[in-house]
N, C-alpha and C positions, 0 to 999 in steps of 0.2 A: 950230492952226498953219496958215498959208496954204500951199497946195500948188501950185507953179508947174508945172502940167501942162496939156497941150492935147489935145483929142479929135482923134485921127488917123484912126480907122476904126470903123465899127459893122458887126458881122457875127454873125448868129445869136445875138443878145442878149448878145454879148461885146464889150467895149470895149478897144481898145488905146490906151494913153496914153504919150506921150513927154514927157520934160522939155523945158521951154521952150527950152533951149539946143540942142535937137536932137542931143543926144549920148546914148549909152546910159547908163542909170541903173545904178549899181553896187549890189551887194547891201547894202552898208553904208548907202548913201543910201536904199535901198528900205525897210529896217527902221526907219530914222530918220523918214522922212516918213509912213509908213503904220502903222496900228495894228491891234489885234484886231477892230475894227469894220469894217475894210476887207477884204472877201472877194476878195482878189486875189493873183496870183502874178507873179513877175518872170521874163520869158522873153526872152532875148537883149537885155536892157537895156530892154525895154518892159514896162509894167505891164498885165497882162491881168486884167480883172474876170471872175470865174467866174459861170456861170449859177446862180441860186438853187437850192438842193437841194430835192428833193421829200421829202414826209413819209416815204415808204418808206425813203429813204436815211437821214434823220435818226433814225428809230426804231432801225434796225440800228446806226448809229453810236453812239447813246446806250448801247445794250445792251452792245455789244462793248467800248466804252471803259470803262464802269463795271466790267465783268467783269475785264478785263485790269488796270486800275488797282488794284482791290481785291486781286487775286491778287498782283501785284508788290509791293504794300505789305505784305501779310501775310507773304510770303516774303522780303522785304527784297532784292529782285533788282535794282531800278533805277527809272528814271523813265519815266512814260508821259505823253505830251502829245497834245492833240487838234488839230483842223484850223485853229487860229488861230496855230500855231507854225511860223514859217518855217524851212526847212532850206536852208542855202547849198549850191548845186550848183557854181557857178563865180562868178567876179567879177561877171558880169552875168546870173546865173540863180538863182532861188530858188523852191522849191516849198512848198506847204502840204498835206502828206499828211493823210488823214483821221485816222490814228492812227500814232504813233511811239513806239517803245520804245528806250531807251538803258540798257545795263547799268551798274550802279553804278560799275564800274571806269572807265567812260567818261563819268561824270557831268560832267566839266569842260567837255565840248563843249556842254552845255545852258546857255546864257547868257541874260541879261536880254532881249536883242533877238532871239533865235532860236537855232538849233542850228548851230554852226560846227564841223562834223565829220561823221563818218559814223554815222548811227543803226544799231542792230543789227537792228531790225525796222521795216518800213513796211507799213501796211495801207491799201489804197485800195478804197473801195466803189463799184462800177460799177453805176449805176442805169439803168433804161430811159431812153433819150434821150441818154445820154452818148456822145460820139463816139469811135470806135475810134482815130482819129488822135491825140486828146488822151491817151488811155491809153497808146498806144505811145510817145508823147513822154515821158510821165512815167516809163515803164519804162526808157527809154534814159537818162534823167537819174539815176535811182536806181542803175542798173548802173554808170554812169560814176563814181560816188563810192564804189562797192564795198559797198553795203548787203548784209548777209549773208543776209537773208531778206525776201522781198517777197510779200505776199498780195494778190491781186486777187479780191475777192468780187463775183461777177457775179450780180446779183439777177434779171436777165432769164433767163439760162440756168440759174440755180440751181446754180451750181458755184463752186469756188474754184480759181484758178490760183496755184500756189505756185512761187516761184523761189528757189533756194538757191545761194549762191556756193560753188563748189568750186575745186579746184586748177587745173582746165582750163576755167574759165568757169562759167556758170550752168546748173544742172540744173532742168528744169521738170516739174511734176506737176499734172495736172488732176483734181480730186476732186469727185464728185457725191454721195458718201455716205461713211460711215465716220468714223474718228477722225483729225482733223488735229492732229498734235503739232508744236509749235514746237521747233526745234533751238537757238534762242538765248534763249528765255524758259524757263528750266529747269523742267520738269515741267508746263508749261502745255499744255492741249489743249482742243479743242472738237469736238463732233460736227458734221459738216458740215450735217446735217439741222436742227440747232438754228438755224442762221443764216437759214433760209428759212421757219421756222414762223410762222404767224399765229394768235394773237399769239405773240410771241417767248417763250421759256421764262422763268420767274421767275429773275432774276439770282442771288439768294441760293441757290436750289435748285441752279442750274448750278454756282455757285462751290463749294458743298459737295461736289458730285460730283467736281469736278476735284481738290479738296483731299483727298477721301476721308475727310472728317470734318465734324462739325457746327461751325458758327461762331456 
């Protein structure tokens, strides 16, 4: 399908694209025009192409995605999606989190073209070279739609920043070690140290420890 977009700006290997009509692109137009091969997000009606991920990011993404997906399937808890699934933030804003979990009772929000509703858990992997401003913008977007639990896995600082939605706003916890237990994925936990091991732990071994049994 031809894409009627024009290059408007190039900055730090990122491209901002505008529709030829010079009006903001809607989320529905965004998911219709672009697919899983386009590593882009919709920000204020503009299509932003993301910088290619480094191997350290992709390795951890693969490990955590497989671990959470297998756990959720074994326990029948819900749906896990990766970084090619768009999440609608507003009419003119859409994000592609690294990992998204949606509880089975909310499964209706996961549709063919993206997620139209609030995920229960969002995980973002922050690699060396990622900009603070980008992560803060993503955090603000996820908070604005009421995501219950957000993990920012910081590979440079070797820590996880966890945000949980409470009655009076979001509570924050930074963990450099110990057991990180999800409050929305029932029974799921990881040792923070696992996330930064080289090589990463065997996925099956880690899953068996979380489940407390052989699989």
